[in-house]
C-alpha positions as a printed Julia matrix, in Angstrom:
88×3 Matrix{Float64}:
 62.35  111.93  79.03
 60.38  114.42  81.09
 63.43  115.25  83.28
 65.6   115.96  80.13
 62.87  118.15  78.74
 62.66  120.14  81.97
 66.45  120.67  81.99
 66.27  122.16  78.5
 63.38  124.43  79.44
 65.25  125.71  82.52
 68.36  126.35  80.39
 66.33  128.35  77.82
 64.6   130.32  80.65
 68.05  131.18  82.21
 69.26  132.48  78.88
 66.24  134.67  78.52
 66.73  136.03  82.05
 70.34  136.84  81.33
 69.44  138.7   78.15
 66.72  140.7   80.0
 69.11  141.58  82.86
 71.76  142.7   80.44
 69.34  144.99  78.59
 68.05  146.4   81.84
 71.55  147.13  83.08
 72.39  148.97  79.85
 69.33  151.12  80.19
 69.88  151.77  83.86
 73.49  152.77  83.27
 72.37  155.78  81.41
 71.15  157.51  84.56
 74.72  158.67  85.13
 74.01  161.43  82.55
 71.78  163.15  84.97
 74.37  163.36  87.85
 76.13  166.37  86.42
 72.95  168.55  86.87
 73.23  168.46  90.7
 75.79  170.28  92.95
 78.66  168.24  94.3
 77.17  168.2   97.88
 74.14  166.18  96.82
 74.78  162.42  96.98
 72.89  161.64  93.79
 74.34  158.15  93.46
 73.18  157.19  96.9
 69.75  158.65  96.33
 69.22  156.8   93.1
 70.91  153.49  93.96
 67.9   151.76  95.71
 65.21  152.73  93.18
 67.48  151.54  90.34
 68.48  148.42  92.13
 64.94  147.34  92.93
 63.7   148.38  89.55
 66.3   146.12  87.95
 65.22  143.24  90.24
 61.63  143.74  89.12
 62.46  142.64  85.61
 63.14  138.93  86.37
 60.26  138.87  88.85
 57.87  139.94  86.05
 59.32  137.3   83.77
 58.99  134.57  86.39
 55.39  135.62  87.13
 54.55  135.36  83.48
 56.21  131.95  83.25
 54.18  130.8   86.28
 51.04  131.95  84.52
 52.02  129.52  81.84
 52.29  131.9   78.91
 54.84  131.31  76.23
 58.45  132.34  76.8
 58.18  135.13  74.19
 55.21  136.62  75.94
 56.99  136.55  79.2
 60.05  138.19  77.55
 57.8   140.8   75.96
 56.21  141.57  79.36
 59.63  142.07  80.9
 60.84  144.19  78.07
 57.7   146.35  78.24
 58.54  147.05  81.84
 62.12  147.93  80.9
 61.05  150.35  78.19
 58.25  151.91  80.25
 58.63  155.64  80.88
 57.24  155.75  84.4
């Protein structure tokens, strides 16, 4: 019984992570709008790749930390979404 319950919890958590990753990728994809403001010699894509990549990886880490703190799934999702929508 407990094993079946844990399989269901893991399945729901993975669905939440997939939704959060999709939303973060959509929001991160909009940084291409700023590339046109720089001259052609500046490798803007290379300069912005690592911050965007590690920022996108931070979202599931925040979600997992919240899950490890034993808050509800909705609270963990809210914490990850707040990081996505932050303006820093």
